[in-house]
C-alpha positions, 0 to 999 in steps of 0.5 A: 479454461483460462487462455492468457496472452500479453500485448506490449506497446511502447510510446514516448508521451510528451506534452506536444503529443500525447497518446492514450494507451488504448490507442497505442498500436497492438501488433500480436505475433506468433503464439500471442497472435494464435491466443488472440485468434483463440480468444475471438473464437471463444468469444473471450474479452481479448482486453482483459488479457492484454498488458500494455508497456508505455514510456512517459516523458517527464516534462515537469522537474526542477531542482530545489536548494536550501540556504542562500539559494531557497527563493531561487527557481532552478527550472531552466537547468538542464540537470537535476540535483541531490545533495545532503550538507551540514550546510543548508546552501549545499542542500538540493533535493529533486522534484518530478512530476509525471502525468499517469492521469491521461496517460494510464487507465483508471484502475489498471494493474501496475506490474511494474513502474520504473523511473530512469535517470542518467547519471551527469556528475557524481562526487566520491567513490562510493554509492549513495543512498537516494530515497523517492518519496510521494510530493503531498503538494502539486508543485509548479516547477517553473515557481517551485523553490526551497520555500514555496511549491508555487508562487505565494504557496509555502511549503508546510516545511522547507524543502518540501513535503514529503511521504515516504519513502516508496523506493530506496536506490543506491546511486554509484559515481559512473558518469552517463550511467542510467539507474532504475528507481522502482515506483510500482507500489507508488504509481499503483496507489496513485492510479488507485486515487488514494492521494486525490490527482492521479498525477504521479509526484516524486522528491528524490532526497539523499539520505545517506552520508553527508560527504561526498554525496552529490549527485546530478542527473540530466533533466527534461531540459537536456539537450540529448532527449536519449538522456532525459528521465522517463517513467516505463510503466507496464499495466494490464487493463481492467481494474486492480481491484478485481482481478480474477481467481478464487475468493478469500473473504477476511474480517477485522475486529476488535471485540472489546473483551466481548463487551457490548454497548450494553456492557455485557460480555458475550462470546456467544453474540461475537460468534453469531456476528462472525457467522452471519457475516460469512468471512472465511479468516477472521482477525479479533483483537481484545480476546480474553483468555481466563481473564476474571474481569471479563470472560473467565475462560478460553474464549479462543477456542470457545469461539472457535468451537461456536463457529463450528457449531453455528456453521457446521464446518471445521475451524482452526484458530492461532492465538497469542496471549500478550501476557504469556501467563495463565490469563490475559487477552491478546490476538486470536485468528479463526479460519475455515482453512486449515493452516499450512503455517502458524506463528506468533511474534511478541512485540514491545509493551505487551503487543503481539502479532499472529501469522497464518498460512492458508492455501486458496486456489493453490497459492498460499496467502500469509495473513496476520492479526495485531494490536497496536497500542493506543493510550502511549503514542510513542509506543506505536511506531515502535510496535509497527516498525517491529511487526513490519519487520516480522512480517517482511519474513513471509512470502507470497501474498500478505494480508495484514489486518489489525486495530492500528489506533491511528488515522490515515495520514499520520506517521504511524499510519504512513509506516505502513502504507509506504509498503501495503495497500490500504484496503478501504482506501483502494475499494473507496477509490474504485467505488466498491467500499460501503459502510453502514455509516458512510465514512468507513470509521471503525471506533467512533470518528476514527478509523482505526482498524485497517486491512492492509495488503500486499498486490501480488498474486492478490486482488482487492474486489471490495471492502464493507464495514457492516452495521452489527446491531442486533436489537439496537445493541453493538457486541463491541465498541469498534465495528468490524471491516470485511474485505473481500479478495481474488486470489490468482 
């Protein structure tokens, strides 16, 4: 039997008086009190049920401005301004830093994180798009300007070093209105330690029309404290990488047309490895299909049959041949769970995506397998964007696996990282990521293979990059990635 109750607490945390969320007063009432009593009687860990809401002040904020104002620091202004213009001197961006390091427990599951800003002035009569980016540099508000993030330390490019965007909001012109910017994904990844510092740093940039788009918001220096910026965060204690529920073990592997380090193609060796590692759902790339150069056979079907022989249970497959003819190769998903749905999508330049839905713990999890271009770099962002568009059409928890042929921190990587969590990075930050090679790399000195996931309804327990060698022989030129999730 599972019992759940929610404890809600709210406090404004300011530089002068910081309260740790664990020390906030919690007074359960009504049904919450009854469930708490039952939890105590049954000896259940009450902390695992708790949801806490905190309101964080934003004392570190500043506007930066280009052109003739590029060297000016505006940290004494009582407004934060954003504007895009054809003239550099009129372009403005707002930078904010929030202390989520000392106020949100490490490993917390962020249910909601919204930045609230109150509009002080607006030009024009139409809503304007403002994007929220992660600021990559640890800026100092009293020293930052368009050129420098702190004294004598310059941005890599004028106007700030950003990644994202993590949120998009359309701001109208009703002065005094409060707007909410949803930063849940950014705060979760920050709290997980994916970016090093656990302080959340946000840059607001106007990305819409360049006319009548000036917007100013009250800053932390506004005389009326009610209109100052604030971040409201709701979270549950514990760890975002080990939530309860049934387990789902997935595996991503580029099998290199089944060609091992001994130069021999061997589907049986591939099946032996998959069976030994015990994954429930497997994403495979570079799977040959009647390919005379490699294996002149229906390899997806052969792998399914071999797995059934070796595990003594039924397996299911969905394959896309990116050449679309009587021979070729592509991606396959193999699963010990029956499919609740399945589909495929061809991408530009002979790449594709496989989608399958599987039911775990009464919840449908949509799983995807793809493979992005290696040789022609200009193809990668096109294929990733097409894949993301296809994937976005499916609901529920999503797990996206594949060989993305790019390393962390690149623009191609960020196309995925702004929407989905990188399994290895999350597990490594939570100390549940292991790798036989000590690095997590999957192809030589590069980490090309990824398990991405959306957080709703699914939690990451661990990630492992295992050693697949048998008698010193690797079955492929890539190492697999195995991720274990809990499905709630």
